[in-house]
C-alpha positions in Angstrom: 114.0 115.5 105.0 114.2 119.1 106.3 111.6 120.4 108.8 108.8 122.6 107.6 108.5 126.1 108.9 105.6 127.0 111.2 104.0 129.0 108.5 103.9 125.9 106.2 102.3 123.8 109.0 99.7 126.5 109.5 98.9 126.4 105.7 98.2 122.6 106.0 96.0 123.2 109.0 94.2 125.9 107.0 93.4 123.3 104.3 91.7 121.2 106.9 89.8 124.3 108.2 88.5 125.1 104.8 87.1 121.6 104.5 85.6 121.9 107.9 83.7 125.0 106.8 82.0 123.0 104.0 80.5 120.5 106.5 76.8 121.3 106.9 75.3 118.7 109.2 77.9 119.0 111.9 77.5 121.3 115.0 80.0 124.0 115.8 81.1 122.1 118.9 81.8 119.0 116.8 83.8 121.1 114.3 85.8 122.6 117.2 86.6 119.1 118.5 87.6 118.0 114.9 89.8 121.0 114.5 91.5 120.3 117.9 92.2 116.7 116.8 93.5 117.8 113.4 95.9 120.2 115.1 97.0 117.6 117.6 97.8 115.2 114.8 99.1 117.5 112.0 101.6 119.6 114.0 103.6 116.7 115.5 103.5 114.7 112.2 104.9 117.6 110.2 107.3 118.8 113.0 109.0 115.5 113.4 112.6 115.3 112.2 111.9 112.1 110.3 108.8 113.4 108.6 108.3 112.8 104.9 105.2 113.4 102.7 104.5 109.7 102.6 104.6 109.2 106.4 102.5 112.3 106.9 99.8 111.0 104.5 99.9 107.7 106.3 99.3 109.4 109.7 96.5 111.4 108.3 94.8 108.4 106.7 95.0 106.3 109.9 94.4 108.9 112.7 92.0 111.3 111.0 89.9 108.8 109.1 86.8 109.7 111.2 87.2 113.3 110.2 88.1 112.9 106.5 85.1 110.6 105.9 82.8 113.6 106.6 84.5 115.7 103.9 82.4 116.0 100.7 85.3 115.3 98.3 87.5 113.1 100.6 89.6 111.6 97.8 90.1 115.0 96.1 91.1 116.6 99.4 93.6 113.9 100.2 95.1 114.3 96.7 95.4 118.1 97.1 96.8 117.6 100.6 99.4 115.2 99.4 100.5 117.5 96.5 100.7 120.5 98.8 102.8 118.7 101.5 105.1 117.3 98.8 105.6 120.7 97.3 106.3 122.2 100.7 108.9 119.6 101.5 110.5 120.1 98.1 110.8 123.8 98.7 112.1 123.3 102.2 114.7 120.9 100.8 115.8 123.4 98.1 116.1 126.2 100.7 118.2 123.9 102.9 120.8 123.3 100.2 123.9 125.4 100.4 124.2 128.0 97.6 126.4 127.0 94.7 130.0 128.2 94.9 130.5 131.5 93.0 133.2 131.9 90.5 136.0 134.1 91.4 136.0 137.6 89.9 138.3 138.1 86.9 141.1 140.5 87.8 141.8 142.5 90.9 138.8 144.4 92.3 141.0 147.2 93.5 142.3 147.8 90.0 141.4 151.3 88.7 140.0 149.9 85.5 137.4 147.9 87.4 136.6 150.7 89.8 135.8 153.2 87.1 132.1 153.8 86.4 130.8 152.3 83.2 129.7 155.7 81.7 133.2 157.2 81.8 135.2 156.4 78.7 139.0 156.3 78.3 
């Protein structure tokens, strides 16, 4: 699988940040500790050369279980997170593919008939 760009990793971290903002009975200091742990888990998990959406979700489910249990819609969040990561990997894979070979132009490009502007008639 291709590696994600830094911007994509930041979008995933932003998803977690948005969920942290919805927590009500957690102090600011605890939220800061949670965010630090999220960043320390998410960045290496997504930056790994062998990373896949499935392995990333497995890492999130095992290492961030204490944090995700506080989220109001934990199952819905994990579903959205999985879909987002899968889509990002799919786009990264499409961008990594070489462009399809182009067909050769018909005729010689230096020929006067091909160089003539389309609005000039013979």
